[in-house]
N, C-alpha and C positions, 0 to 999 in steps of 0.2 A: 545471573547465572555465572558461577565461577568457572574459569578455564582450568582443566586438569592437564598438566604437562608431566608425563612420566619420563624420568631420566633413568635409564638402566645402565649397568656396567660403569657406574660412577661411584667409587668407593671412598671418596675423600672424607665424608663425615664419619664413616665407620672406622677409618684409619686413625683419626685423631685420638680417641680414647686409648686405642692400642699403643700408639706412640707414647702418650703420656704415661701409660702404665708400664711399658717395657723399656722406655728410654730411647734416646736418639741413636740412630744407627748411621754410619757414614755412607752406606750404599743401600738402595732399595732395588731389588731385582724384581721387576714387574713382568709377569707373563704377558705374552701377546694377547690382546683382547679384540673381539669383534665389536667395536664401538658403534654407537648410533651414527649412521653415515652422514646425516645432515650436520650434526655437531662436529664430527671428525673433519668433514670437508670445509665447513665454515671456519673453524678454529685454525686448521692448517693454512687456509688462505690468508686469514688475518694475521697469522704469526709473521708474515713477511714484512709487516709494518712495525715490528717491535722496536726497531731502531730509528723509525721515522715518525715518532710522535705517538706511536701506539694505534690501536684500532678499537672499534666498538661493535659488538654483536647484539642486536636487539631481539629479545624473545618477549612475546606478549607479557613482563613486570617484576620488584625488589631489585636490589643491585648487588651482584656477586662480583667482587673485584678479584682480579688475579694479575699476573705480570703483563702489563702493556695492553690489556684489553678488558672491556667491561661488558658483561651480559646484563641487559636491562630486562626486567620482568614486569609485566603489567601488574598494577596494584591488586587486582583480583585473581591473579594467577596463583596456582598452587603446584609446587614441585612434589610429586609423590614418589617416594623411594620404592623400587620394585620389591615384591615379596618372593620373587623367584631366586632362591639361594644360589643357583648356578650363575646368576649375573653379578655375584659379589665375590670376586677372586680373592684367594688367600695370598698374602704377600710374604715372601721369605725374607727375613731381615738378618743381615750379617752383623754380629756384634763387633764393637770396637773395644779396645783396651783403655780403661779409664786410668788416668794418672792421679793427680792430687785434686783436692777440693771437690770430690765427687758429689758430696751432699749439696754444696753450694750450687754446683752445676745443675743438679736435679731441680732445685728451686727455680732457677732461671728458666730451665727448659719447660717445666710445667707451667710457669707463668706465661711464657711466650706462646706456647701452644694453646693455652686456654684463651688468651687474647685473640689469637687467630681464629679460633672456633667461634667465639662470640661475635667477632667481626663478620664472619660469613653468615651467621644466623640472624643477626640483628640489622634490620634496614636502617634503624635510627643511628646506630654506630657508623654504618656505611655513609649515611648523610653527613655525620659529623666529620668523618675522615675527608669526605669530598670538600666540605666547606673550608677545611684547613689547607687543602692542596693549593699550589700556586697556579693560578689561571684565571680566565675571564669567562663567566657564563652569561649568555644573552639569549633572548628569544624574540621572535617577530612573526608576523603573518606573511605568507607568501603563496604564490600559486603552486609551488612545489618546494619540498625540503630536499636537502642534499645528503648523500651518504658519506661524503668525504669533505673535510674542511682543513684549510691550511692558512697560515699567516703570511703576509708579504715578507716579514722578516725571515721566514724559513728559506727564502730565496735570495737573501742578501739585501733587502730593502733598507734604505737609510732615510729616516724621517727628520732630517735637519733643515729642510727648506732650501738647501743649496745643492745637494748631490742629486744628479739626474737618476730617476728610477724607471726610465722608459724601457730599457732592456730588461729590468727586473720584472716589470709587469708583463712584458711579452713572454719571458721565460716561464713565469709562474702560470700564466694562462695556458701556454702550450703544454706544460706538464699536466695541469689539471684537466685538460681536454681529453686525456686518456681515460677519464672516469665517466665520460658522457653516457656510455652504455652500461655503467655499473652503479647507477643511482645518482649520477651527477656530482658536481663539486662546487665548493664555495671558497672564494679568496677573501680573507679577512684583512682589512686595512686598519691597523691599530692607531692609537693616538700618535700624533706627530704631523709634520708638514712634509708632504711627499711630492717633490717636484717631478713632473713627468710631461713628456710629449704625448702624441697620439698613440693609442694602442687599441687592439681589436679584441672583442669578446668571443666566446665560443658557445655552443649549444649546451643545454642542461647545466647551466652555470649561474652562480650568484656572485656578484661583487658587493661586499658588505663593508660599510664605513662606520667605524667607531665614532661616538659623538664628538670626540676631540680630534678626529682625523680630518686633515685638510689636504685635498689634492690640489696642488698648485700647477697651473698650466705653464709649461715652459715658454720662454720668450726667445728660444733658439729655433728659428724657422726650419733648420735642417731636421728637427724632430717632428715636423708636420709634413709628411709626404703628400704630394698632389695626386688627385684622382680625377676621373672623367666627370663632366657635368651630369646632372640627373637627366635621364632620357626624356622625362616629361617637361623639362625646362629648356633643353637644347643648348644651354650656355650657363655660365656662372652668373650670379646676381651682381657681383662687384666688378667682374671682368669677364670678357668673352671666353677666356680659356677655362680650364677646369677649376677645381676648388681644393683647398687644403682639407685633409681628412680630419674629421671631428675628434675631439679629445678622447671620448669613449665611443667607439665605433663598432659596428657589426653588420654583416650582410649574410643572407640566406641562413638564418639561425632559427632555432625553435627552443622555447622554454628558457628564456634568459631574463635575469633579474638584476637590477641595480638598485640597491636599497641601503639602509643603515639606521642608526639611532640618531638621525638628524645630523650626520656628518656633512662636511662641506666640500664642495667642488668650486674652486675659485679660478675663473678663466683669465684673470689679470688682463681684462679686455682693453685697458687704456693703451697698451702697446699696439693693439690692432686698430683701435679707433683712430689713433693718430695717423697711422699709415693709410687708412681708408680716406680720411679727410684730405690728406696730401696726395692722394692718387698714386701711392707708391706700391700698390699690391698687384702682383702678377696674376694671382688667383683669388677666388672668392674666400672670404674669411671662414674659419672653421666654426662649428657649433660645439656646444659642450657634450651633448649626447645625441647620437644619430644611429638608428637601427633601420636597415633596409631589407626588403624582401623577407621579412621574418614574421613569426607568429608566436603567440603565448609570451607576451612581453609584460614585465612589471617594472615600473620606475617609481619609487616611493620613499618617503621619509628622509629627504635630503634637503640641504640648503645649497642653492646654486647662486653664485655671485659673479657679476662682471663678465658675462660671456662675451667673446669676441663678436658674435652675431646672435643668431637664434640660440635659445637655451636647449630645448628638448624637441627633437624632430624625428618622430616615427614616420616612415615613408614606405609606401607599397607593402604595408604590413597589416596584420589582423589580430584580433583577440588581445587587446592592449588595456592594461590598467595603469593609470598615472594618478598617484594618490599621495597626499600629505607633503607636497613640495612647497618650500619657501624659495621664491626666486626674486632676486633683487639686482637691479642694474642702476647705475647712475642715470639720473634724468637731467639733461638729455644724454642719450647714447644711441648710436646709429643701429637700427634694425635689431635691437635686443628683445625680440619677441619672446614671450614666456614659453608657451607650448604650442607647437604647430603640427597637428595631425594632418598628414598630406597623403592623399590617395590611400586612405586606410579604412578598414571595415571593422565594425564591432569594437569600439573604443569607449572607455569610461574614464573620465577625468573628475576627480573629487577632492574636496578639502584642500585646495591650494591657495596660497597667498602670494600675489605677484606684484612687484613694483617694476615697471618696465619703461624703457625709452621708446617702445613701440607698442603693438597690440599685446594684451595679456595672453589671449588665446587667438590664434589666426588659423582658420580652417582653409585648407588649400587642396588643389588637385591638378596642378600643371599649368603651363603658360602658353597661351595662344596656340599656334598650329602644332606645337610639340605636345602639348597636353591633350589636344583633340585627337591626334594620331595615337598617342599612348592609351588614351581612353580608360583610365583607371580612376573611378570616382572615390570620394570620401562619403561614407554612408554609415548609418547606425551609430551615431555619436551621442553620448550622454555627457553632459557637463553639470556638476552639482556642487553647491557650496563653494563658490569661487569668490575671493576678495581681490579686487584689482585697484591699483593706483597707476594711472597712465595719462599724465597731463597732455600728451601730444598724440594720443591715439585711442583705441577702443578697448573696452573690456572684452568683447567678443567680436571678431571680424570674420566675415565670410568672403574669401577672396583676398587680393584681387586675382591671384592665380587660381582660377576655378574652372579651367577649360575641360577638365575631365569629368566635371559634375560634382555637386554637393547635394545630398539628399538625406532626409530623416535625421535632423539634428534636434536634440531635446536638451534645453538648458533651464535650470531652475535654481532658485535660492542664490541669486547673484547680487553681490554688493560691490559697488564702484564708488570711489571717492576721488575727487579732484581728477576726473578723467574726461577726455575730450568727448567721447560718446559711449552710450551703453552698448548698443548693438549696431554694427556697421556692415552693410553689404557693398562690396566694391567690385565693379566689373567695367567692361568697355566693349565697343565695337571691335571685332576681331578676336574676342575671347572665345566665343562659342560656349558650349557647355550649358550648365543649368545650376540654379540654386532653388530648391523647392522642398516643400514639406519641412519647414523650419518652425519650431515651437519653443517659445520662451515664456516663462512665468515666474513670478515672485522676484522681481528686481527691486532693490533698494539703492537709490542713487543720490549722491551728495556732491554738489558743486560740479556741474556738468556744462559743457558747451552745447551739446545736443544730447537728447535722450535716444532718438532714432535717427539714423542716417543711412540713406541708400543713394548710390551714385552709379550712373551708367557711363560716366566719362572719366574713369580713372585711367589715364592715358598711357602709362608705361607699357612698352612692348619688348618682347625678347629681341626682335630685329625687325627689319622693314618688310619681311616676307609674310607677315600675317595676312589672313584673308578678310578683307573689309566686309564680306558678305556673311561672315560667321558671327551671328548675333546670339547673345546669351538669353536663356529663358529664366526669368525670375517670377516665381509664382508660389502661392501657398505659404505666405509669411505670416506667422501668428504671434502676437504679443498680448499678454494679459497680466493683471495683478502687479502693477508697477507704481511705485511711489518715488518721486524725485523732488528735491528741493534745491534752491539756489541755482536755477537753470537759466542759461543765456537764451537758448532757443529750443522749443519742444522737439521739432523735427525738421529735417531737411531731406526731402524725398524726391529724387530726380531720376526718372527712367530714361529711356531712349525714345526719341520721337517716333521712329518706325517700329519700335519694339517695347511697348509699355510694360511696366511691372504690374502683375495682376494678382488677384486673390489675397490682398493685404487685409488682415483682420487685427484690430486693436481694441481691447476691452478692459474696463475697470482700471483706468490709469489716471492718477492724480499728479500733476506737475506744477510745482510752485515756482514761479519765475523769480529770477534775481532782481535786485533793485535796478540794475542797469541792463535789463534784458532787452532783446530786440522787440521793436513795436509789433512786428508780425511774427507770432510764435511758431507758425507753421508755414513752410513753403513746399508746394507739391506740383510737380510737372510729370506728365506721362506715367501716371500711376492709376490704379483702380482698386477699390476695396471698400470696406465698411468699418465703422467704429461703434462702440457702445459704452456709455459711462466714462467718457474721456474729458478731462479738464486740463488746460483750456480747450475751447472748441476747436476741433480739427478743421482742415481745409475742406472745400466743397467736393474734392475728389474722393473723400472718405466720409460719406454721409452717416449721420448718427442714426442708429437703429432703435434707440430708446433704452431706458433702464430695464425693460423686460427682457432684453437680450444681453444683459450684463455678463451672462455666462457663455457668451459666444467665444470663439477662438479656443475651443476645447483642447486641452492638453491630452495627449494619448495616455490611456490607462494600462495598456499592455506593456510587458517588459521586453526589452531588447535582449538578444542572446547573451550579451556581455554581463547582464545582471545575474545570470545563472552561474557565473564563474565565482566560486567561493574560495576564500583564502584559507590556508591551513596554518596551524600553529607550529612553528619550527623552533627547536631549542638546540643550542650548541655550547660546547666548552672548548676554549682555546687555551692550550698550555703556554705558559711564558717560559722563555729561555732562561 
């Protein structure tokens, strides 16, 4: 069904034949019109941006170009000229006195006006004009599109890799925050090397990186302000005091996107790693991206390099999509976890490739008595199509800071290469909290130290004030459909003597041991559960239920709420200076 859009009191198309026939006049005296209020109001508002890069007015389709703004019409829309003659005003034209070369002028005039008319009526010509204009067009999928877009260079950004752009980012985001209630805004980072310290995002906002854009983290510590420790941790991880603000930071936000065409964020972490090893840090190292107390978050299609510490850290947040990230850190490098959802609800992590000096994904929810008191769990987490290389840690870790609880984690289609363990659960006496209802299926593992690892003696504590009676609850841990080769040890499963890990289910698992594998492929203490179709034979604490139960450890078939969040196609055009 075509949409019919009636535009009345708009005489431009009727005026063109009249102008061509009668000649150009130097003045057009147009009587006052009662124009359509919506168009009048919209165009009047958008005219304010004529000298600021122009504006765009979207009408459901064609492309009608005029000075400084574009009206987009849906491909099936039809503009119908009104048949009410009262809506077509007669214009009084004042003649001018022609001097010489009148006939030549007429030819030029008729040619120019004819071209203008054809341009207005032909969408193909409009497309041709657009393709020849100077600018960059791009599109991507996002939880929301933005009404306004500006380039970092509009605010004085310099992409030479030497000039600090910290103030530029702050100024640009502050300005664009004014559009939060007007459809939101996007800050486009063009090709170049953009040196910057920490800066904060705003709500209803997108930070977009061109494929050849590189954000370089400053090595000037004065550009990294210190903030308080996380309340669920009670202290910094590297030092008892606070922590340096993350490179890209935000708190109490809604609808915030950090994305690009695989643009790069380089944390230049060696500067921080050296200070960490020499114990020269007053505060905990910054992360590359951290969003706190926020919702409706998207972090996608980026390359993250050499983070000072963790790469991506959503914390105390909900409704999160993390997709299409390439994360690479030097191995070894201290605590360079890939993605750490921390006290978050309704999170989806998909299609990520991570090389890490620590866990590729670490699920957390607070540390000891601070996490217990804060009481904010991580739950409803989906992890899909992850590829991980982590010689010194895990593809997926649960804990060790899990004192607020971790529940309903679903991981599938996981590939790990040259990684210490496939899935690791880390906890300790004094942690409290729980890890339960964990489901993992479809893991392909190559060159591993352990396939499965659980420990109840991961001893690091926030301080000496933890409660030794606070015991963690570990139950309902399900693994199925796993193939692994060149493995040193199948599993190391160690619960707590007064607090065994229960409800462990492992099914349809084939583990091919390495030439120099441990003689005892399984070690199990203080655990309870079952297995089915597992090779090599598990320990006695996990009795085999037989091939008829090969489909045990069922993976949930219902969708979590985050799966209902669909991405929209967003298209933009940035004018070049």
